[in-house]
N, C-alpha and C positions, 0 to 999 in steps of 0.2 A: 182880466181878472181871474180867467180860467187857469192860464198858464201858471202863475204863481202859486195857486191853490194846488195843481198838480205837481209842480216842483216841491212844495213842502211835504205832500203825501209821500212822493218818492224818497225825499231825504229821511222822513220818519219811518218809513219801510226798512231803507237801507239800515238806519241805526239799529232798529229792532233785530234785523237780521245779524248785523255785526255783533251786537250784545249777546244773542243766543249762541252763536258761534263760539264767543269768548267764554260764556258761563257755561257751556254743556259740559266740558270735561269735569269741572267741579261738581255739577249736578249728578253727572254719572257716577262719580265717585261717591258722593252720598248714598244714592240709590242702591249701589253694589254694597256699601257697608251695612245696609240693613235687609238685604236679599237672604231668603233660605240658600244653604250651599248648592241645592240642585239647580237653582235658577241663575246662578252666576256665570257659569260656562255653557252657554247654549249655541245652537246653530243658529236659532232665530233670537235676536236680542230681546229680552223681556223687559220693559220699561217700568212697569208696575208691579212691585213685589206681591205676592199672595198674602204675605204677613210680614210683620215687622220685627227684624231679629235684632234687639238692642243690646243683648248679652255680650256682643263683641266689644261694645265700649267698655263695659265692666271688665271684661277680660283683658282688654289692652291697658286699662289703669291697674289692675292687678299685677301686670308684668312689668312694673316699674316705670310706667309712662311719666309720672310726675317727677321722677329724678331725672330721667333723661330730658324732660322739658326745661326743668330748672337748669340743668347743665348748658342746653342750647340757648337759653335765655341770657345766661352769664357771658357766654362767649359772644353771642350776637350783639348784645346791648354794650358790653365792654369794648369791644373792636369798633362799634359805630361811634361811641362818644369818644375814646381815645384817638381814633383814626381821624375823625372830623375835626378834632382839635389840632392835631398836628398838621393835618392838611391845610386847615385855615391860617395858621401861622406861617407855614412854608409857603403857601400861595400867596399871602399877603406881602411877604419878603421879597419873593420874586416879581411881584407886580410892582411894588412901590419903591424898593431901595435899588440903587445902581451896583450891584454886586459885580465883582470880577468875573468874566465870562458867563455871565448871566444867560445868555442865549444858549450857550452849549451846556450849561447846568440842567436847563429846562430839557434839552434833549435827553441827556442823560438819564433824567428822572423818568422821562416817558418810554426810555428804551428798556426800563426794567420790566415793562408789560409785554416785551416780545418773547420772553422765555416761558416755553411750556412748563406748567407745573411738574409734569413728570420727569422733565430733565433735571429738576431742582430738588425733587424728594428725597434722594439719597444724600447730598450735601446738607441739607436742612435736618434730616434725621441726626446725622453726625453731629451737628452744632447743638440740637436740642438735647442729645444724649450727654454731651459733654457738660452742657449747662444744668443737666438735672431737671429738665423740663418736660421729659416724656411722660405720659400718663397724668399730665396735669392740664387744666384748663388754660392756665397762664400760658402755657407753651403753645396751645391752639391760637390764643389771641394774637401773640406775637407774630405766629406765621401768617396769620389773615391779614394783619395790619400790614405787613411786608409786601403783600400782593394787592391790597385795596388802596393803600395809601398814595402811592405814586400817580394813579389816574385821577384820585381826588385832588391832589395838589396841581395836576394839569387844568383840571375842571374849575376849581376855585380860583386859579389865577386868571382865567378868562372873565371870570365874574368880577373880580377886583379891578381889572383892567377896565371895564365897562362902567365902572362907578366914578363919576367925575371927581378928580382930586380936590377941585374947588371946595366941594363939601367938607372935606376934612379940614382944609385950609381955613373954612369959615368958623369951623366948631374950634379950632386951636386959637384963632383970633378972639373968640369969647372966652377963652381961659382954659380949654380942655388940652389934656396933655396928648401925646400922639396914641398912648393906649386907650386914654378915653375915648377918642375920636374914633379909634378903630371900633371899640365896643358899643358905642352909643350911635354912631352914624354908618359905618361900613357894614357891620356885620347884619344889622337889620335889614340893610338894602339888598344884601347877598343872601337873604333868606331863602329863595328859590333854589340858589345854588347849594346852600348847606343841607336843605331838604333832599336835592337830588343825589348829592354824594352820600348823604346818610342812608337813603334807599338802597343805593348800590352796595354801600358796606354791609348793612344789615342782612340783605338778601344772600350776599355773597358768604357771610360768614354763616348764616341760618342754614343753607342748603348744602354748604360743602361737604363731601364724603371721603374723597380718596385721602386726604391728609389725616382727617380724624381716625380713619380706619387703619393707617400706618402708625400713627403716633400714641393711639389709646388702645390698651389692652385690658386695662381695669374696668370691669363692668359698671362700677360706680361712677365712671367718669365718662361713659359713654354719651355722645349726643344723639339726638333724635335719628339723623340719617343713619348712623351706624345701627342703632336699636332697631330701625325698620328692616334692616337686613337680615336680623334674626327671624323674621317671619318666614324666609324661605328656607323650607327644611330639604333634606337630601330627598326624601320620598315624595314630598307633595308640597305645595305653596299654599299658604293659607290666604286667598285672596281677599276673603271678606276682612280677616283681621289687618291685613295691609291697607285696605280702603278705610277702615275705621280708625286706624292709627294715622293715615294720611289726612283725613279730614281733621283731626285734632292738631296734626302737625301744620296744617295750613292756616288754621284760625288766628293764630298770634300775627302771622304775615298779614291777613286781612285787616285785622285791628289796627296794625302798623300803618297801613296805607290809608285806613280812614283818618287816622290821626294827622297824616302829614300831607294828604293830597291836596288840601287847600293851599298850604305853603308851597307845594310843588308846582302849582299851576298858576300862581298869581305873578303877574308882571309888576313887581314892586319898582322895578327900576325904571320903568316907563313912566315919565312925568315926575320923577323925583327931582328935577333939575328945575329950579325956579327960572321963570322967564325973565 
């Protein structure tokens, strides 16, 4: 009776330690954002600020944070919705239909992930310039989809292959069309996969900096990562302002995770086949 109790205590202590290790950077970011400036960079870290400096959040909002937040949300949400929709259709087709050279087509789709973005930035810049998509949020969405959709197709294809085809055939016997069987049977069962690629696409578009810095020069179309770089001056760096903006920058991602984490961790496929 003692060993199981000791084991549970050990697991609980380990879980708390891992949790604190994971949360500490975000907690330190919040503390730094409200510290007085002399307490931010010190030889001995100061954990508890002597007073709360909340004016930095007001200053961040005055510096156009709402506009940058709106731009980032438009880019990230559009990239996620459009990318997951395209990836779901392509992944389903590669999993269910006998396309010519299907095996090689899947490898070609995945091979697009092998090229570093730095090697493609100049060709992409020329393409976007010729299309008139520089300094536009649509140009960022198209570029981000080009990088996130191939891996999403690969992931969703695996999820669709794991769903028994007999479920679709049963729905079609009951009168559903192919599209209806996909929408009502396959996609709900592939919910964890859709959530996973949705999280991947959202975070990739939300935090991306290099492409946005290269393609965007108009301040009104800045995204948050580009706007954060403005806090770094030539003479000094406003660490308090950067931390305040970073807290506001992180909150939408936290809300997004809270919204999808249940779907992300569900094992909906397990037990979906009738015995």
